[in-house]
C-alpha positions as CSV (number, residue, x, y, z in Angstrom):
1,X,109.8,74.0,97.1
2,X,112.8,76.3,96.5
3,X,113.8,74.1,93.4
4,X,110.2,74.3,92.2
5,X,110.2,78.1,92.6
6,X,113.4,78.4,90.7
7,X,112.1,76.2,87.9
8,X,109.0,78.3,87.6
9,X,110.9,81.4,87.5
10,X,113.2,80.2,84.8
11,X,110.2,78.9,82.8
12,X,108.4,82.2,82.9
13,X,111.4,84.5,82.3
14,X,111.2,84.2,78.4
15,X,107.7,85.7,78.5
16,X,109.0,88.6,80.7
17,X,112.0,89.2,78.5
18,X,109.8,89.4,75.4
19,X,107.5,91.9,76.9
20,X,110.3,94.1,78.2
21,X,112.0,94.0,74.9
22,X,108.9,94.4,72.7
23,X,107.8,97.6,74.9
24,X,111.3,99.0,75.3
25,X,110.9,99.0,79.0
26,X,113.6,101.1,80.8
27,X,112.5,100.5,84.4
28,X,111.3,97.3,85.9
29,X,109.5,97.5,89.2
30,X,109.8,94.4,91.4
31,X,107.8,93.8,94.5
32,X,109.8,92.0,97.1
33,X,113.4,91.1,97.3
34,X,113.0,87.6,95.7
35,X,111.6,89.1,92.4
36,X,114.1,91.9,92.6
37,X,117.0,89.6,92.8
38,X,115.8,87.5,90.1
39,X,115.2,90.2,87.7
40,X,118.4,92.0,88.5
41,X,120.4,88.8,87.7
42,X,118.5,88.2,84.4
43,X,119.0,91.8,83.3
44,X,122.5,92.0,84.8
45,X,121.6,95.1,86.9
46,X,124.4,95.2,89.4
47,X,125.2,98.7,89.9
48,X,123.4,100.2,92.8
49,X,122.3,103.8,91.7
50,X,119.6,104.8,94.3
51,X,117.9,103.8,97.5
52,X,115.2,104.5,100.1
53,X,115.0,103.6,103.7
54,X,111.7,103.7,105.6
55,X,111.6,106.2,108.3
56,X,109.6,104.1,110.6
57,X,110.9,101.7,113.3
58,X,111.5,98.9,110.7
59,X,113.7,100.9,108.5
60,X,113.4,98.5,105.5
61,X,115.1,99.5,102.4
62,X,114.2,99.5,98.6
63,X,116.9,99.9,95.9
64,X,117.5,100.7,92.4
65,X,120.2,99.0,90.3
66,X,121.3,99.7,86.7
67,X,122.4,97.3,84.0
68,X,125.2,98.0,81.5
69,X,122.6,98.8,78.8
70,X,121.0,101.5,81.0
71,X,117.9,99.6,82.2
72,X,117.0,99.9,85.8
73,X,115.5,97.4,88.3
74,X,113.8,99.0,91.2
75,X,113.3,96.4,94.1
76,X,110.6,97.7,96.5
77,X,109.4,96.2,99.7
78,X,106.3,94.1,98.9
79,X,103.0,96.2,99.3
80,X,101.7,93.2,101.2
81,X,104.3,93.7,103.8
82,X,104.7,97.5,104.0
83,X,101.9,100.2,104.1
84,X,102.8,102.5,101.2
85,X,100.0,104.7,102.1
86,X,101.9,105.8,105.2
87,X,104.5,108.5,104.4
88,X,107.1,106.8,106.5
89,X,107.2,103.6,104.3
90,X,106.2,105.0,100.9
91,X,108.9,104.3,98.3
92,X,107.2,106.6,95.7
93,X,110.1,109.1,95.7
94,X,112.5,106.3,94.7
95,X,110.2,105.1,91.9
96,X,109.7,108.7,90.7
97,X,113.5,109.3,90.4
98,X,114.1,106.1,88.6
99,X,111.3,106.9,86.0
100,X,112.4,110.6,85.6
101,X,116.1,109.5,85.0
102,X,115.1,106.8,82.4
């Protein structure tokens, strides 16, 4: 299953890359660590530039990474796992900072 997932991600990436390039996307939002890690690797976004940690008992974190070309990948806790309507787990401030800065 893991091999199949990697194969599907690799097959789909050219479509995502084309859209990112055609639209001049500067900030990519990824829901979940798997998606975020994949996109960071493809874009080369290694420099951690910002982060957010939930203030509830889970304390899950979301992060923003910048690539050499200035594009930013924001990896958020997946909304299927975290209640973004709850102020204690809402990553909106991190997303807002990434969008304003780029």
